[in-house]
C-alpha positions in Angstrom: -160.7 -102.5 -185.6 -160.1 -104.4 -182.4 -162.9 -106.6 -181.0 -163.2 -105.9 -177.3 -165.0 -107.6 -174.4 -167.6 -104.7 -174.5 -168.3 -105.6 -178.1 -168.7 -109.2 -177.2 -171.1 -108.3 -174.4 -173.1 -106.1 -176.8 -173.3 -109.0 -179.3 -174.5 -111.3 -176.5 -177.3 -108.9 -175.6 -178.4 -108.7 -179.2 -178.5 -112.5 -179.5 -180.5 -112.7 -176.3 -182.9 -110.1 -177.6 -183.3 -112.0 -180.9 -183.9 -115.2 -178.8 -186.6 -113.5 -176.7 -188.4 -112.1 -179.8 -188.2 -115.6 -181.4 -189.7 -117.2 -178.4 -192.6 -114.6 -178.4 -193.3 -115.3 -182.1 -193.3 -119.0 -181.4 -195.7 -118.5 -178.5 -198.1 -116.5 -180.7 -198.1 -119.3 -183.3 -198.8 -121.9 -180.5 -201.7 -119.7 -179.2 -203.3 -119.7 -182.7 -202.9 -123.5 -182.9 -204.4 -123.7 -179.4 -207.4 -121.7 -180.5 -208.0 -124.0 -183.5 -207.7 -127.2 -181.4 -210.0 -125.8 -178.8 -212.7 -125.0 -181.3 -212.5 -128.5 -182.7 -212.8 -130.1 -179.2 -215.8 -127.9 -178.4 -217.5 -128.9 -181.6 -216.9 -132.6 -180.7 -217.9 -132.4 -177.0 -220.8 -130.0 -177.2 -222.8 -131.0 -180.3 -226.4 -130.0 -180.0 -227.5 -133.5 -181.1 -225.6 -135.0 -178.1 -227.3 -132.7 -175.6 -230.7 -133.3 -177.3 -230.3 -137.0 -177.1 -229.6 -136.8 -173.4 -232.7 -134.6 -172.7 -234.8 -137.1 -174.7 -233.6 -140.1 -172.7 -236.5 -142.1 -171.2 -234.4 -143.2 -168.2 -234.4 -141.6 -164.7 -233.8 -138.0 -164.1 -230.7 -139.0 -162.1 -229.2 -140.7 -165.2 -229.8 -137.7 -167.4 -228.2 -135.5 -164.7 -225.1 -137.7 -164.5 -224.7 -137.4 -168.3 -225.0 -133.7 -168.2 -222.5 -133.5 -165.4 -220.1 -135.5 -167.5 -220.4 -133.1 -170.4 -220.0 -130.2 -168.0 -216.9 -131.8 -166.6 -215.4 -132.2 -170.1 -216.2 -128.6 -170.9 -214.7 -127.3 -167.7 -211.5 -129.4 -168.3 -211.2 -127.5 -171.7 -211.9 -124.2 -169.9 -209.0 -125.0 -167.5 -206.6 -125.2 -170.4 -207.1 -121.5 -171.2 -204.2 -119.5 -169.8 -205.4 -117.5 -166.8 -203.9 -114.3 -168.2 -206.5 -114.3 -170.9 -209.4 -113.9 -168.5 -210.8 -110.4 -168.1 -211.0 -110.8 -164.4 -207.6 -111.0 -162.6 -206.1 -110.4 -159.2 -202.9 -111.1 -157.3 -202.6 -113.0 -154.1 -200.0 -112.0 -151.6 -198.4 -114.8 -149.6 -197.0 -114.9 -146.1 -196.3 -111.3 -145.3 -196.6 -109.8 -141.9 -199.9 -107.9 -141.2 -197.9 -105.0 -139.8 -196.6 -103.8 -143.2 -197.7 -100.4 -144.2 -200.2 -100.0 -147.0 -197.6 -98.5 -149.4 -195.3 -101.5 -148.8 -198.0 -104.0 -149.7 -198.8 -102.0 -152.9 -195.1 -102.1 -153.8 -194.9 -105.8 -153.2 -197.9 -106.5 -155.4 -196.5 -104.3 -158.2 -193.1 -105.9 -158.2 -194.4 -109.5 -158.1 -192.5 -110.7 -155.1 -194.5 -113.2 -152.9 -197.4 -112.7 -155.2 -199.6 -115.4 -156.7 -201.4 -115.1 -160.0 -205.1 -115.8 -159.5 -206.7 -118.2 -161.9 -210.2 -119.6 -162.5 -211.1 -119.3 -158.8 -212.2 -115.6 -159.4 -215.2 -116.8 -161.3 -218.3 -117.1 -159.1 -219.5 -120.3 -160.8 -216.2 -122.1 -160.1 -217.3 -123.4 -156.7 -220.4 -125.0 -158.2 -218.4 -127.0 -160.8 -218.0 -130.7 -160.6 -214.3 -130.4 -161.0 -214.1 -128.2 -157.9 -216.3 -130.6 -155.9 -214.0 -133.4 -156.9 -210.9 -131.6 -155.6 -212.7 -130.7 -152.4 -213.6 -134.3 -151.8 -210.0 -135.4 -152.3 -208.7 -132.6 -150.1 -211.0 -133.6 -147.3 -209.9 -137.2 -147.6 -206.2 -136.4 -146.9 -204.7 -138.1 -143.9 -204.0 -135.1 -141.7 -203.9 -131.4 -141.4 -200.2 -131.3 -142.2 -200.9 -132.8 -145.6 -203.6 -130.2 -146.2 -201.2 -127.4 -145.4 -198.6 -128.9 -147.8 -201.2 -129.1 -150.6 -202.3 -125.5 -150.0 -198.7 -124.3 -150.3 -198.9 -125.1 -154.1 -201.0 -121.9 -154.4 -197.6 -120.1 -154.5 -196.6 -121.5 -157.9 -198.2 -120.8 -161.3 -200.4 -123.5 -162.7 -198.8 -126.4 -164.6 -195.2 -125.4 -163.5 -192.7 -128.0 -162.5 -191.6 -127.9 -158.8 -188.8 -130.1 -157.5 -189.1 -132.4 -154.5 -186.0 -131.0 -152.9 -187.3 -127.4 -153.1 -190.6 -128.5 -151.5 -188.7 -130.4 -148.8 -186.7 -127.3 -147.9 -189.7 -125.1 -147.7 -191.8 -127.6 -145.7 -189.0 -128.0 -143.2 -188.7 -124.3 -142.8 -192.4 -123.9 -142.2 -192.4 -126.7 -139.7 -194.7 -128.9 -141.7 -192.3 -131.8 -141.6 -189.4 -132.7 -139.4 -185.7 -132.8 -140.4 -185.6 -136.4 -139.2 -186.5 -138.6 -142.1 -187.5 -135.5 -144.1 -186.8 -137.0 -147.5 -189.1 -140.0 -146.9 -191.7 -137.7 -145.4 -191.9 -135.5 -148.4 -192.0 -138.5 -150.7 -194.9 -140.0 -148.8 -196.8 -136.7 -149.0 -196.2 -136.3 -152.7 -197.1 -139.9 -153.5 -200.4 -139.4 -151.6 -201.1 -136.3 -153.7 -200.2 -138.1 -156.9 -202.4 -141.1 -156.1 -205.4 -138.7 -155.7 -204.5 -137.0 -159.0 -204.0 -133.7 -157.1 -200.4 -133.6 -158.5 -198.9 -134.9 -161.7 -195.4 -136.4 -161.4 -193.0 -135.3 -164.2 -191.3 -138.4 -165.6 -187.5 -138.2 -166.2 -186.0 -141.1 -168.2 -182.7 -140.5 -166.4 -184.2 -141.1 -163.0 -185.9 -144.1 -161.4 -188.3 -141.9 -159.5 -189.9 -138.5 -160.4 -188.0 -135.6 -159.0 -190.5 -132.8 -159.9 -194.3 -132.3 -159.9 -196.9 -130.0 -161.4 -200.5 -129.1 -160.7 -203.2 -128.8 -163.3 -205.1 -125.5 -163.7 -208.4 -126.6 -162.2 -206.7 -128.2 -159.2 -204.5 -125.1 -158.7 -207.6 -122.8 -158.8 -209.3 -125.1 -156.3 -206.3 -125.0 -153.9 -206.3 -121.2 -153.9 -210.0 -121.1 -153.3 -209.7 -123.6 -150.4 -206.9 -121.6 -148.8 -209.1 -118.6 -148.7 -212.1 -120.5 -147.4 -210.0 -122.0 -144.6 -209.3 -118.4 -143.5 -205.6 -118.6 -144.4 -206.2 -115.4 -146.4 -207.4 -112.0 -145.2 -208.5 -109.1 -147.3 -206.3 -106.0 -147.2 -207.2 -103.1 -149.5 -208.7 -105.5 -152.1 -205.7 -107.8 -152.0 -205.5 -111.3 -150.4 -202.9 -111.7 -147.7 -202.1 -115.0 -146.1 -202.8 -115.0 -142.4 -200.0 -116.3 -140.3 -199.4 -116.5 -136.6 -196.7 -114.1 -135.3 -194.5 -117.2 -134.7 -194.2 -118.3 -138.3 -194.0 -116.2 -141.4 -192.6 -116.7 -144.9 -191.3 -114.4 -147.7 -191.3 -116.2 -151.0 -190.1 -114.7 -154.3 -192.7 -115.9 -156.8 -191.6 -113.8 -159.8 -189.5 -110.8 -159.0 -186.3 -110.5 -160.9 -184.7 -107.6 -159.0 -185.5 -108.1 -155.3 -183.1 -105.5 -153.8 -185.8 -103.7 -151.9 -186.6 -106.6 -149.6 -184.0 -105.7 -147.0 -186.1 -102.7 -145.7 -188.7 -105.1 -144.4 -186.3 -106.9 -142.0 -187.1 -104.7 -139.0 -190.8 -105.8 -139.3 -190.0 -109.5 -139.7 -188.1 -110.6 -136.6 -190.3 -113.8 -136.5 -189.5 -114.8 -140.1 -188.8 -118.5 -140.5 -188.5 -118.8 -144.3 -186.7 -116.3 -146.6 -186.9 -117.7 -150.1 -185.5 -115.0 -152.3 -183.9 -117.2 -154.9 -185.2 -119.2 -157.8 -187.7 -121.9 -157.1 -188.1 -123.0 -160.7 -186.5 -126.2 -161.9 -185.0 -124.4 -164.9 -182.9 -121.3 -165.0 -185.1 -119.3 -167.4 -185.9 -116.6 -164.8 -182.9 -114.3 -164.3 -182.7 -112.9 -160.7 -180.2 -110.2 -159.9 -179.3 -107.9 -157.0 -177.4 -104.6 -157.5 -176.1 -104.6 -154.0 -176.0 -107.0 -151.1 -177.3 -104.7 -148.4 -179.9 -107.2 -147.4 -177.2 -109.8 -146.5 -175.7 -107.3 -144.0 -179.1 -106.8 -142.4 -180.3 -110.4 -142.3 -178.8 -110.9 -138.9 -182.0 -109.5 -137.4 -183.9 -112.5 -138.5 -183.0 -114.6 -135.5 -185.7 -117.2 -136.0 -184.9 -118.0 -139.6 -184.8 -121.7 -140.5 -184.4 -121.5 -144.3 -182.5 -119.0 -146.4 -182.4 -119.5 -150.1 -180.5 -117.3 -152.6 -180.5 -119.9 -155.3 -179.6 -118.6 -158.8 -179.2 -114.9 -157.8 -176.6 -113.0 -159.8 -174.6 -110.1 -158.2 -173.8 -111.8 -154.9 -170.0 -112.0 -154.7 -169.8 -112.6 -151.0 -171.9 -114.1 -148.3 -171.5 -111.7 -145.3 -170.5 -112.9 -141.8 -173.8 -111.5 -140.6 -175.5 -114.6 -142.0 -173.6 -116.6 -139.3 -175.6 -114.8 -136.6 -178.6 -117.0 -137.6 -178.2 -119.6 -135.0 -181.5 -121.4 -135.8 -180.7 -121.7 -139.5 -181.2 -125.3 -140.7 -181.0 -124.8 -144.5 -178.7 -122.5 -146.5 -179.3 -122.8 -150.3 -177.0 -120.7 -152.4 -176.8 -123.0 -155.4 -176.0 -121.5 -158.8 -174.9 -118.1 -157.5 -172.6 -117.6 -160.4 -170.8 -114.5 -159.1 -170.2 -115.9 -155.6 -166.5 -116.0 -154.7 -166.4 -115.9 -150.9 -168.2 -117.7 -148.1 -168.2 -116.3 -144.5 -165.2 -117.0 -142.3 -167.5 -117.7 -139.4 -169.5 -120.3 -141.1 -168.6 -122.8 -138.4 -170.9 -120.9 -136.0 -174.0 -122.2 -137.8 -174.2 -125.1 -135.4 -177.8 -126.1 -136.4 -177.1 -126.2 -140.1 -178.2 -129.5 -141.7 -178.4 -128.7 -145.4 -175.8 -126.6 -147.2 -175.8 -126.3 -151.0 -173.1 -124.2 -152.7 -173.0 -126.3 -155.9 -172.7 -124.6 -159.4 -171.0 -121.5 -157.8 -168.4 -121.5 -160.6 -166.2 -118.7 -159.1 -166.0 -120.2 -155.7 -162.4 -121.4 -155.4 -162.0 -122.3 -151.7 -163.8 -123.1 -148.6 -163.3 -121.1 -145.4 -161.9 -122.5 -142.2 -164.4 -123.8 -139.7 -166.3 -126.3 -141.8 -165.4 -129.1 -139.4 -167.5 -127.3 -136.7 -170.7 -128.0 -138.7 -171.3 -131.1 -136.7 -175.0 -131.5 -137.6 -174.5 -131.2 -141.4 -176.1 -134.1 -143.3 -176.2 -132.8 -146.8 -173.2 -130.8 -148.3 -173.2 -130.0 -152.0 -170.5 -128.2 -153.9 -167.6 -128.5 -151.4 -164.4 -127.2 -153.1 -161.0 -128.6 -152.7 -158.6 -125.8 -153.8 -154.9 -125.5 -154.6 -154.2 -124.3 -151.1 -156.0 -127.1 -149.2 -154.1 -129.6 -147.1 -154.4 -132.9 -149.0 -154.3 -134.9 -145.8 -156.9 -133.0 -143.9 -160.0 -132.2 -145.9 -162.6 -130.5 -143.7 -165.5 -132.7 -144.7 -163.7 -135.8 -143.2 -164.9 -134.6 -139.7 -168.6 -134.3 -140.7 -169.5 -137.8 -139.6 -173.3 -137.3 -140.1 -173.0 -136.6 -143.8 -175.5 -138.6 -145.9 -175.0 -136.8 -149.2 -171.8 -135.1 -150.4 -170.7 -133.5 -153.7 -167.1 -132.3 -154.2 -165.5 -130.2 -156.8 -161.7 -130.7 -157.0 -159.8 -127.7 -158.3 -156.4 -128.9 -157.1 -154.6 -130.7 -159.9 -152.1 -132.2 -157.4 -154.9 -133.8 -155.4 -154.6 -137.6 -155.3 -157.5 -140.1 -155.4 -155.8 -141.9 -152.5 -156.1 -138.8 -150.3 -159.8 -138.5 -151.2 -160.5 -142.1 -150.3 -158.8 -141.7 -147.0 -160.8 -138.6 -146.2 -164.1 -140.5 -146.9 -163.1 -143.5 -144.7 -164.9 -142.3 -141.5 -168.1 -141.1 -143.2 -170.1 -144.3 -142.4 -173.5 -142.7 -143.1 -172.7 -141.5 -146.6 -175.3 -142.7 -149.1 -174.5 -140.4 -152.1 -171.2 -139.1 -153.4 -170.6 -137.0 -156.4 -167.1 -135.9 -157.5 -166.3 -133.3 -160.3 -162.7 -132.8 -161.4 -162.2 -129.2 -162.5 -158.6 -128.7 -161.8 -156.9 -126.3 -164.2 -153.4 -127.5 -165.1 -150.7 -124.8 -165.2 -149.6 -123.2 -168.4 -145.9 -122.7 -168.8 -143.9 -120.2 -170.8 -140.7 -121.0 -172.8 -138.6 -120.9 -169.7 -140.8 -123.5 -168.0 -142.4 -121.1 -165.6 -146.2 -120.7 -165.0 -147.6 -117.7 -166.7 -150.6 -115.7 -165.4 -151.3 -114.2 -168.8 -151.9 -117.6 -170.3 -154.1 -118.4 -167.4 -156.2 -115.3 -167.9 -156.5 -116.1 -171.6 -157.9 -119.5 -170.7 -160.4 -117.9 -168.3 -161.6 -115.6 -171.1 -162.0 -118.6 -173.5 -164.0 -120.5 -170.9 -166.3 -117.4 -170.4 -166.9 -117.2 -174.1 -167.7 -120.9 -174.3 -170.2 -120.6 -171.4 -171.9 -117.6 -173.1 -172.2 -119.4 -176.4 -173.6 -122.4 -174.5 -176.3 -120.2 -172.9 -177.3 -118.7 -176.2 -177.6 -122.1 -177.9 -179.7 -123.3 -174.9 -182.0 -120.3 -175.3 -182.4 -121.0 -179.0 -183.2 -124.7 -178.3 -185.8 -123.5 -175.7 -187.4 -121.2 -178.2 -187.8 -124.0 -180.7 -189.5 -126.3 -178.2 
């Protein structure tokens, strides 16, 4: 019996299913361990003898009150460790959608999970009276300016204790207009450092990097942030759901958890003032699979004339970026990183004259760059530029982008010489970071000394199998951790 590609795909799906079930079993075991640890901590921090001793203190009432507040703070910290999904009360918060959407559209958005925020402890009435909440409010009010407050409130989008990268936050805050493109990297670092210093955020250390590249927010801070956003009247109530209020000049669509966001294109006629369209993956890891069955939304995106940020990061099923994207004359950031099916960029890409950040890295099927790259005169960050077999060795398009600060190149031309690369980089005087990946596939010859396409296809199949095996092994390692 011959083993076909369909058999291999079926085996892969079975292994994925086994991995998912294994992860669930592991999670249930961790939940049981969590329950046992929580019980021990409660017994330690809330012994009746401890409370009795405080009540019998002969000191001032103020001293006893402070001791009781400290116990309450510890108990609340334990409470914050309970996953929000275990609470009986729950709700969803809808972020940054135009008020003109019909009721049925809002219901659909909430059901699918796109631009929805899971509500946490803030639903409890006693939360606003807790010492932990009061501490967060005090720190929030002590922030330097209103922009910092808006940046902090934007963390309501993400689930509690989830890692968010600095680059993703920078893109989003530029799109919202919270920070300027000029000196944006230092601006976002200063803001995140300020949050970290006040213990509003926790930097995630990475031994491979000198500085933290991602951050996460503890549950009680996250709940406080959502509560504050509502209290500051950033949210309005619509049929029992919370909708972020926005001026008609600045709106955002953010994919919080949806895996199949094909339906979003039907909103475009109602969103001509949209500035941020973040449909792709915001998470640092690639655990969430996002896929579109058709690319209809890319054809209709041209109506979003005021768009600053478009992100399709990590979305499968996108084989081509349509020329309609090039009608977005205000676009500053285009993030299509890790679109594994992407093969073609728009021929008119040079018309995006305001583009500053372009990321096409990890698009493994992308073999060539279209003409017109040299027209992107404002480009400062270019990741994933491909040098293909057909490119002119003496005239790489990026050599004309004199404002480039960061550049990453994938070389798929085995004839390309290092001398040509050095010559192309000579005039990029502002370049601070350069990454080069050599992925040239050397030709395979048959017995007559001629290149053979069949051998080349065989190599591609082997590489596909290796990638699939690598993904399965990675899933198994994740389930163990």
